[in-house]
Structure formats: C-alpha cells, structure tokens
C-alpha positions as CSV (number, residue, x, y, z in Angstrom):
1,M,120.2,104.7,86.0
2,T,119.6,101.7,83.7
3,S,120.3,98.3,85.3
4,L,122.2,97.4,82.1
5,A,125.1,99.7,83.1
6,P,127.9,98.2,85.2
7,L,127.7,98.9,89.0
8,P,129.9,101.8,90.1
9,T,131.5,99.9,93.0
10,L,134.9,98.5,93.8
11,E,133.4,95.1,94.3
12,A,131.9,95.1,90.8
13,A,135.2,96.4,89.3
14,E,137.2,93.6,90.9
15,A,134.6,91.0,89.9
16,A,134.8,92.2,86.3
17,L,138.6,91.8,86.4
18,R,138.3,88.3,87.8
19,A,135.8,87.4,85.0
20,V,138.1,88.4,82.2
21,N,139.0,85.5,79.9
22,P,142.0,86.7,77.8
23,E,141.8,83.9,75.3
24,A,138.1,84.2,74.7
25,Y,138.7,88.0,74.3
26,A,141.4,87.4,71.7
27,R,139.1,85.1,69.7
28,T,135.8,87.1,69.8
29,R,136.7,90.7,70.6
30,N,135.6,92.0,67.2
31,H,132.0,90.7,67.7
32,L,129.5,92.8,69.5
33,T,128.5,89.7,71.5
34,G,132.1,88.7,72.1
35,A,133.9,88.3,75.4
36,V,134.8,91.9,76.0
37,T,136.2,92.8,79.4
38,G,133.8,95.5,80.6
39,L,136.8,97.1,82.4
40,S,136.8,100.4,80.6
41,P,134.5,102.5,82.9
42,Y,136.5,101.3,85.9
43,L,139.8,102.2,84.2
44,T,138.6,105.6,83.1
45,H,137.3,106.6,86.6
46,G,140.2,105.1,88.5
47,L,138.6,102.1,90.3
48,L,141.1,99.9,88.4
49,T,144.5,100.7,86.9
50,V,146.3,99.3,83.8
51,P,149.2,98.0,86.0
52,Q,146.7,96.3,88.3
53,C,144.9,94.6,85.3
54,M,148.1,93.6,83.5
55,A,149.4,92.0,86.7
56,A,146.1,90.2,87.6
57,L,145.8,88.8,84.1
58,G,149.4,87.9,83.5
59,L,149.4,88.9,79.9
60,P,152.4,88.3,77.6
61,P,153.5,91.4,75.7
62,Q,152.1,90.2,72.3
63,H,148.6,89.4,73.6
64,K,145.7,91.3,71.9
65,L,144.4,92.4,75.3
66,A,147.9,93.7,76.2
67,Y,147.7,95.8,73.0
68,E,144.4,97.3,74.0
69,F,145.8,98.3,77.4
70,G,148.7,99.7,75.4
71,W,146.4,101.8,73.2
72,R,145.0,103.4,76.3
73,E,148.5,104.4,77.5
74,F,149.6,105.4,74.0
75,F,146.7,107.9,73.8
76,R,147.7,109.3,77.2
77,H,151.3,109.6,75.9
78,V,150.1,111.6,72.9
79,W,147.9,113.8,75.2
80,A,150.8,114.4,77.6
81,H,153.1,115.6,74.8
82,R,150.6,117.5,72.6
83,G,148.3,118.8,75.3
84,D,145.2,120.6,74.0
85,A,146.4,120.1,70.4
86,I,144.6,116.7,70.5
87,F,141.3,118.6,70.3
88,D,142.3,120.0,66.9
89,S,143.1,117.9,63.8
90,L,146.6,116.6,64.1
91,H,147.0,116.9,60.3
92,D,144.8,117.5,57.2
93,G,142.1,115.0,56.6
94,P,140.5,113.9,53.3
95,L,138.5,117.1,53.0
96,P,139.1,120.7,54.2
97,E,137.9,121.5,57.7
98,Q,135.2,123.8,56.4
99,A,133.6,120.9,54.5
100,Y,132.3,119.4,57.8
101,C,129.4,120.8,59.9
102,R,130.0,121.5,63.5
103,D,126.9,120.1,65.0
104,V,125.7,116.5,65.2
105,P,122.4,116.3,63.4
106,A,119.3,115.6,65.4
107,D,118.4,112.4,63.6
108,I,121.7,110.9,64.7
109,C,121.4,112.1,68.3
110,T,117.9,110.6,68.5
111,A,118.6,107.3,66.7
112,A,116.4,108.3,63.8
113,T,118.7,107.9,60.8
114,G,116.9,104.9,59.4
115,V,120.3,103.1,59.3
116,P,120.0,100.1,61.7
117,V,123.7,100.0,62.7
118,V,123.7,103.7,63.6
119,D,120.4,103.8,65.4
120,E,121.1,100.6,67.3
121,A,124.5,102.0,68.4
122,V,122.9,105.2,69.7
123,R,120.1,103.4,71.5
124,T,122.7,101.1,73.1
125,L,124.8,104.1,74.1
126,Y,121.9,105.8,75.9
127,R,120.6,102.5,77.4
128,T,123.9,101.3,78.8
129,G,126.4,104.2,78.8
130,L,128.7,101.9,76.9
131,L,129.4,100.9,73.2
132,H,131.6,98.1,71.8
133,N,134.7,99.5,70.1
134,H,133.6,98.1,66.7
135,A,130.3,99.9,67.0
136,R,132.1,103.1,68.0
137,M,134.1,103.0,64.8
138,W,131.1,102.3,62.6
139,L,129.2,105.2,64.3
140,A,132.2,107.6,63.9
141,S,132.7,106.6,60.3
142,Y,129.1,107.2,59.5
143,V,129.0,110.6,61.3
144,V,132.3,111.9,59.8
145,H,132.5,110.4,56.3
146,G,128.8,109.7,55.7
147,R,127.2,112.8,57.1
148,K,130.1,115.1,56.9
149,V,130.1,116.1,60.6
150,H,133.4,117.3,62.0
151,W,135.1,114.6,64.1
152,R,135.4,117.0,67.0
153,A,131.7,117.5,67.2
154,G,131.1,113.8,67.1
155,A,133.8,113.1,69.7
156,D,132.4,115.7,72.1
157,W,128.9,114.3,71.7
158,L,130.0,110.7,72.3
159,Y,132.3,111.6,75.2
160,S,129.4,113.2,77.1
161,H,127.4,110.0,77.1
162,L,130.0,107.3,77.6
163,L,130.6,105.9,81.1
164,D,134.2,105.3,80.0
165,G,134.6,108.6,78.2
166,D,138.3,109.5,78.3
167,L,139.3,112.5,76.3
168,A,142.5,111.0,75.0
169,S,141.2,107.6,74.0
170,N,137.9,109.0,72.6
171,H,139.1,112.1,70.7
172,L,142.2,110.4,69.3
173,S,140.1,107.4,68.2
174,W,137.8,109.8,66.3
175,Q,140.8,111.3,64.7
176,W,142.0,107.8,63.7
177,V,138.6,107.2,62.0
178,A,138.6,110.7,60.4
179,A,142.1,110.3,59.0
180,T,143.3,113.4,60.8
181,G,145.3,111.1,63.1
182,S,145.9,108.3,60.6
183,H,146.8,107.8,57.0
184,K,143.4,107.0,55.5
185,P,139.7,107.2,56.4
186,Y,138.2,104.3,58.3
187,V,135.2,103.0,56.4
188,F,133.0,100.0,56.7
189,D,130.2,98.2,54.8
190,A,127.0,96.4,55.5
191,A,128.7,93.0,55.2
192,N,131.1,94.0,57.9
193,V,128.2,94.8,60.2
194,A,126.5,91.5,59.4
195,R,129.7,89.6,60.2
196,F,130.2,91.1,63.6
197,A,126.9,92.4,64.9
198,P,123.6,90.7,65.8
199,P,120.6,90.8,63.3
200,P,118.9,94.0,64.6
201,W,122.1,95.9,63.6
202,H,122.2,94.5,60.0
203,S,122.0,97.3,57.4
204,E,121.7,95.7,54.0
205,G,119.8,98.0,51.7
206,S,120.4,101.0,53.9
207,A,122.4,104.2,53.1
208,V,125.6,102.5,54.4
209,D,125.3,99.5,52.1
210,L,128.1,100.7,49.8
211,S,131.3,99.0,48.6
212,Y,134.5,99.9,50.3
213,D,135.6,101.8,47.1
214,A,132.4,103.8,47.2
215,W,132.8,104.6,50.8
216,D,136.4,105.7,50.3
217,T,135.2,108.0,47.4
218,L,132.4,109.3,49.6
219,A,134.9,110.1,52.4
220,R,136.9,112.3,49.9
221,T,134.0,114.2,48.5
222,P,131.7,116.9,50.1
223,R,128.6,114.8,49.3
224,A,126.8,113.5,52.4
225,L,124.4,110.6,52.9
226,P,120.7,111.6,53.5
227,A,119.3,112.3,56.9
228,G,116.6,110.1,58.3
229,D,113.0,110.5,57.0
230,D,109.7,110.7,58.7
231,R,109.4,107.0,59.0
232,A,112.7,106.8,60.9
233,A,111.7,109.7,63.1
234,A,108.7,107.7,64.4
235,S,111.2,105.5,66.3
236,A,113.3,108.4,67.7
237,V,114.5,108.2,71.3
238,P,115.3,111.3,73.4
239,E,118.9,112.2,74.0
240,P,119.8,112.3,77.7
241,V,120.3,115.8,79.1
242,C,123.9,116.8,79.5
243,T,125.0,119.3,82.2
244,P,128.4,120.7,83.4
245,S,127.8,119.4,87.0
246,P,125.5,116.9,88.7
247,A,122.1,117.9,90.0
248,I,122.3,119.3,93.5
249,G,120.3,117.4,96.1
250,G,120.7,114.6,98.6
251,P,124.4,113.6,99.0
252,V,125.4,116.1,96.2
253,Q,125.8,119.6,97.6
254,A,127.0,122.9,96.4
255,G,130.0,124.5,98.1
256,L,132.5,122.8,100.5
257,P,132.4,121.5,104.1
258,D,133.6,123.5,107.0
259,P,137.4,123.3,106.9
260,A,137.5,123.2,110.6
261,A,135.9,119.8,110.6
262,F,138.8,118.4,108.6
263,G,141.4,120.5,110.3
264,R,140.7,118.9,113.7
265,D,141.7,115.5,112.2
266,A,145.5,115.2,111.8
267,R,145.2,112.7,109.0
268,P,146.0,113.8,105.4
269,I,143.0,114.7,103.3
270,W,142.5,112.6,100.1
271,L,140.7,114.3,97.3
272,A,138.4,111.9,95.4
273,H,137.6,113.4,92.0
274,P,135.7,111.8,89.1
275,W,138.8,110.3,87.6
276,A,140.2,108.9,90.9
277,L,137.5,106.8,92.4
278,G,139.7,103.9,93.6
279,P,140.2,103.2,97.3
280,A,141.6,106.1,99.3
281,P,145.1,105.5,100.8
282,A,145.2,104.1,104.3
283,D,144.9,106.5,107.2
284,T,143.4,109.4,105.2
285,Q,140.1,111.3,105.3
286,T,138.3,111.7,102.0
287,L,136.9,114.8,100.4
288,A,134.8,114.1,97.3
289,V,134.8,117.0,94.9
290,V,133.5,117.9,91.4
291,L,135.1,121.0,89.9
292,R,132.8,122.8,87.6
293,E,135.6,124.1,85.4
294,A,136.6,120.6,84.5
295,H,133.3,119.9,82.8
296,Q,132.2,123.3,81.5
297,A,133.4,122.7,77.9
298,R,132.2,119.1,77.8
299,P,129.2,118.4,80.0
300,W,128.2,114.9,81.0
301,S,124.9,113.1,80.6
302,E,122.7,112.6,83.7
303,P,123.3,108.8,83.6
304,R,127.1,109.4,83.7
305,W,126.8,111.9,86.5
306,H,124.6,109.4,88.5
307,W,127.2,106.6,88.0
308,V,130.1,108.8,89.1
309,T,128.4,110.5,92.1
310,E,127.1,107.1,93.4
311,R,130.7,105.9,93.7
312,M,131.9,109.3,95.1
313,T,129.2,109.2,97.7
314,E,130.4,105.7,98.7
315,L,133.9,107.2,99.2
316,G,133.2,110.5,100.8
317,G,129.7,110.5,102.1
318,T,128.9,113.9,100.5
319,V,129.9,115.0,97.0
320,W,130.8,118.7,96.9
321,V,130.3,120.7,93.8
322,C,132.4,123.9,93.6
323,D,134.7,126.0,91.4
324,A,138.5,126.0,91.5
325,A,138.8,129.2,93.4
326,A,136.7,127.9,96.2
327,L,138.7,124.7,96.4
328,A,142.0,126.7,96.5
329,A,140.6,128.8,99.4
330,W,139.5,125.7,101.2
331,V,142.9,124.0,100.9
332,D,144.6,127.1,102.3
333,A,142.2,127.1,105.2
334,V,143.0,123.5,106.2
335,T,146.8,123.8,105.6
336,T,148.7,125.7,108.3
337,A,152.3,126.8,108.2
338,G,153.3,124.1,110.6
339,Q,151.9,121.2,108.6
340,R,153.6,119.3,105.8
341,P,152.7,120.2,102.2
342,E,151.1,116.7,101.8
343,R,148.2,117.8,103.9
344,V,145.8,117.5,100.9
345,Q,146.6,114.9,98.3
346,A,145.2,113.8,95.0
347,V,145.9,111.8,91.8
348,A,147.4,113.9,89.0
349,E,144.9,113.3,86.2
350,P,145.0,115.4,83.0
351,H,141.2,115.7,82.9
352,I,141.3,117.8,86.1
353,T,144.9,118.6,87.2
354,R,145.1,122.1,85.5
355,W,142.3,123.3,87.9
356,L,143.7,121.9,91.1
357,P,145.3,124.4,93.4
358,P,149.1,124.3,94.0
359,G,148.6,123.5,97.7
360,I,147.6,119.9,96.7
361,A,150.3,117.2,96.7
362,L,149.8,115.3,93.5
363,H,150.5,111.6,93.1
364,P,151.3,110.4,89.5
365,A,148.6,108.3,87.8
366,P,149.7,104.6,87.7
367,R,151.2,103.4,84.4
368,H,152.2,100.0,83.2
369,F,154.4,101.0,80.3
370,P,157.3,103.5,80.7
371,E,157.0,107.0,79.4
372,V,159.0,107.6,76.2
373,A,160.0,110.9,74.6
374,P,159.7,112.6,72.3
375,V,156.1,112.0,71.2
376,C,155.6,109.0,68.9
377,A,153.5,109.6,65.8
378,S,152.1,106.1,65.7
379,F,151.1,103.3,68.0
380,S,153.6,100.9,66.5
381,A,156.5,103.3,67.1
382,W,155.4,103.9,70.7
383,W,154.9,100.1,71.3
384,R,158.4,99.3,70.1
385,R,159.9,101.9,72.5
386,A,157.6,101.3,75.4
387,S,157.5,97.5,75.4
388,G,160.7,96.6,73.5
389,E,158.7,94.4,71.3
390,A,158.0,94.7,67.5
391,L,154.4,94.9,66.6
392,P,153.5,92.0,64.3
393,R,150.4,93.6,62.8
394,R,148.0,96.4,63.6
395,P,146.0,95.3,66.6
396,H,143.5,98.2,66.7
397,G,140.6,98.7,64.5
398,G,138.8,95.4,64.4
399,D,138.8,94.6,60.6
C-alpha cells in the first residue's frame, strides 16, 4: 500500500480530526493544494462519524465545512428514500441514455488520454486512493460529457478505487455532474484547472481547452473528444486489480471461526464490517467479517482492500470472508433460545445491511442532522428542513 495513503488506524483518524483548520479549509478548499480535511476515508469506513466531527470542530451552521458534512448526510437521505433507484438516472440528462457507452475507455483507466488534468487525476487516484473533490468533478465531466461514457460506468469505476468510496456520495455526485441529478451539465475549462491545480495538471492546448459555451454544446451533442494517441500511451500506468473480496492469506481467512469459541464467552459479539471500523462497544467480543455479496457487483481495488483489512485485523485479529448464508448459520449457532436477541450486534449501514441475517441486532448509523421526509429533490430544500437555516448560495461544486 502506498505510503501516500492515510493510515487506517483510529489514532490517525483522531489526529486528522485534530489537525482540521476550518477557516483555512473555507479559504482554500477549492485548490488541490488547499487545506482539505482528509477525513473522508475515516467517515466512509466508520472510524469517525459526522456528529463526532461536528462536535469536535464546533462549526456554526453556515460554515462551508458544515455544508460538506451536510452533503454527505443529504446523499444518504436520498439513498434511504430512493434505494437502488440512485443507481439509475434520476431524470433525463442532456442526451438519451443510449448515446453513452457503458465501459470506461482504456486510455482513461490507464492515465493515457494526453489531457494532463485527466491523467494526473487518475495517477493520483491510483497512487493515494484519494482525489480532491474538484479533481473528481473535472474527471467526471471529461468522462461523461467529453468522452460520452455513461455516468454509472464512471461512478462504478471510481468507487472501486477510492478509499472513501461511498455509494451515495459517489454515485449521486456523478449524477450531479451528468445532469441526471441536477439541472445542467457540470463543465469546466483549462483556465479553471490552471486557477485551482498545480502546474502538472494545467491543460492549455489540450482537448479540454474549450470555452464554457463550447463545453455546454459538446455535453448536449453525441460528438466525443478523441481518445489518447500513441504518444500518450507511452506514459500509461496499470490500473490496480479489482476483486469482490480480499486475497485470502495471513490474517484474512475464508469461512468463519468455530462458533463454540465465541459461545463460551457471555459477552455480546460485535460485528466489525468494512463500513463500521470504529471502536467496538465496551465489554464486547469482535468478529471481523467481509460478506462477498456486498462487493460482488462493485469490486474494490487491492489497495482499498489492504487499507480496510489492515484496520479490521486490528479490531478482530482475523478477517473472515464468507457469504451471507454462512454468516446466518453462524449467528444461529451462537444464539441460543435462552439468550437475548442482542447476542450479535452491528451498525446498520446501507452498503451491507440487506445481507445481514435477521438474528443480528442493528444499531442505527450515527447522524448529525435529523431525518426528514419525504425525500428532498435538492440539497437546499433538505438543508432548510434539516438545519432550519436558509442556504445563502450553493456550497457544493467548487466554481
């Protein structure tokens, strides 16, 4: 695992939270070298929570960082109400669905487009497992509007490699860029890149060096930008392998432990899964589990698996890889009629909850903002209802 990735430890998560400078973030957040928080992997995988971060930072409701935490919970709000519908276009985009290809071209996946902003974004993604929000939007805009790749294909590809890949935040952000979840396509130009990114990213004279009007026209026509040429291919990088489960070996084992070993201990069993890697509750014993079904449709890169299983090993000693039926049988084996239903406990997380057996007592995932119903069509509508505050201007998007 590259040393440029954040460490998958609770100590590193807490240190990152202490290091956040909200005012510097507000001033510089749009710049790739700005004072971003680095909290997103820890939030996605449950080492930190939004309520914990909001409390530690003491943010007023109208602070830009509070908005960003709000976006995370807004996307979860949409997912909770719309379910799997978020993986389809929420409404028509600028072109018919059939105008977009369903596979991300190889030159994009290997950073060989010849467009510096795109290739640097992909290299950064593979090297660190992370990508600045502004860079994610540039990349998504190029993929969808420039190369006419369906947003869903781009979203699935990016999700597999991001250490902070969250299905709600990632896929709904791609829909925001694609204009299937917003009112107009998100586009950018080379001057925007030059303003917010360091020199290696600058893309004057490249295929993306178009006016905003030209970009908007391109987004609404089937014409695509050209793929990278042989010169660009010479600097290609390999895409990390993606798999539906971590490699078996060492502390990562197939199957489940002998239930009798857990049954002899009267303490409740805490299920540590990839989206709940915070401290286990006091006076519990930990079982660290990866369910194959939860990753079958959207596999993870080897670096992401390494990051997650390193933390799971710290929590449970051994990481057990199994299917949902095996876990259900194991839960039945350790739960006797004379014991309380809270014998096995876990955090209810939409990435995995549908595959957890009914014998597990689920704890709601921590939230800072209250849930609202019915579903809100926009962040501004949700923000007014969830926070009681009016939104002065659109805080998301960076331009």
